[in-house]
N, C-alpha and C positions, 0 to 999 in steps of 0.2 A: 483425510479430511482436514480442512483448515478452519481456524477460528480466530476472528478478529476481535480485538478488545482495546480499551484505552480511550475511547471517545469521551466527550464531555462538552460542556458549555464554557467558552472562554471569551475574553475581550480581544478586539483587534490588536495585533502586535504581540500577543501572548504566544507561548509555545505549548505543544502537546506531543505526547509520545504514544504511538499506536504499536500494538504487537500483533503478529500473525503466528499463531502456534500451530504446528503441524503434528498430526498423530502418525506414527509410523516412520519408516526410514525415508530420507530424501536423498535421491541420487545426484551425483555431481553434474549431470546433464540437465537437471531441473532448474527452471527459472521461476521465481515467485514474484508476482506482480501485485501492486496496489492499484485499485481503481476506485472511483467515487461516482456517486449518482445523486444529483440534486433533484428535487421534485419536478416532474415534467420534462426532465432532460435525459439524454442517453448516458450510459455508463462511460465515464471518461478515464483514460489512462493517466496514472499519476507517476508511478515509478516501478521499476522491476530490477531484480538482481539475480545473477546466476549463482546457484548454490555452490558450485565447485570452484570457480575462479573469481567470484565476487564482482564480476563486471556488472556495472549498474547503468541504467538508462532512465532519463527523466522526461516527463512531459514539460512542454515549454512554460506552462503557467506556474510551475513549482520550482523550476531550476533556480539554484542559489538560495532557496528557502527550506527545502525539504531534503533530508538525507536518508537513504535506505541502507540498511546493513543487515547482516545475518549473524546469528549466534548458534554455532553448531552444538554447543553443550546443551543449550535449552531447546534446540530444534525450532528456533523462532526467527522470524524476520521482523525487524523493527523499522518503523517509519518515524523519524524525528522531524517534527514540523515546527518551524519558527516563523516569526513575522506573519502570523496568521491574519487573513483578511476575511471580511464577510463573504466574499465569493468562494471561499474554501468550504463553506457550509455544505454538507452533504453526508450521506451514508457512505462510509468507506468499507470496501470489500477487498479480500485478498484471494487470489487464485493462482494456479500453477500451470506450467506448460513444460514440455520437453524441448529444449533448444534455447535459442538466443533470447536474452532479455530485451532486445530491441523491438520486439513485436508489441504493437500497441492496440491491437484489436481484442476486445473482450471475448469475442467468439473463439479465439485461439487459446483461451485459458479455461481451466476446469477445476473441479473440486471446490467450488465456491462454498464458503460457510456463511453464517449469518454475519451481517455487517455491523459496524459500530458507528453511531451517530456523532458527528462533530458539528457543533453550532458555534459560529463566531459572530459576535455582536459588535456593532460599531460604537 
């Protein structure tokens, strides 16, 4: 199971750090992805990272602003968000899949936990 945390309310241009904590062992073939969902919209791919080789892949809307990384000691995937914009406002979720981090469809991920709300005001 995965649990997202670290959300909050910030101003445009601020930074925020989200964490996705995993219970149990994570295999090297696993990729953990961050998605977000704004009210009335579909779940959108943000970023994903392969646990074993740290290959990362980003959605176009966050490239250059967000960085995904993994901490093996803490069994955690971190999403560092900078230069936040009001359009980044959403509930952020993390999920996992076996295989490539380049898969951007939410249906290919599982073990979703409760999300964490990020609100960016202008």
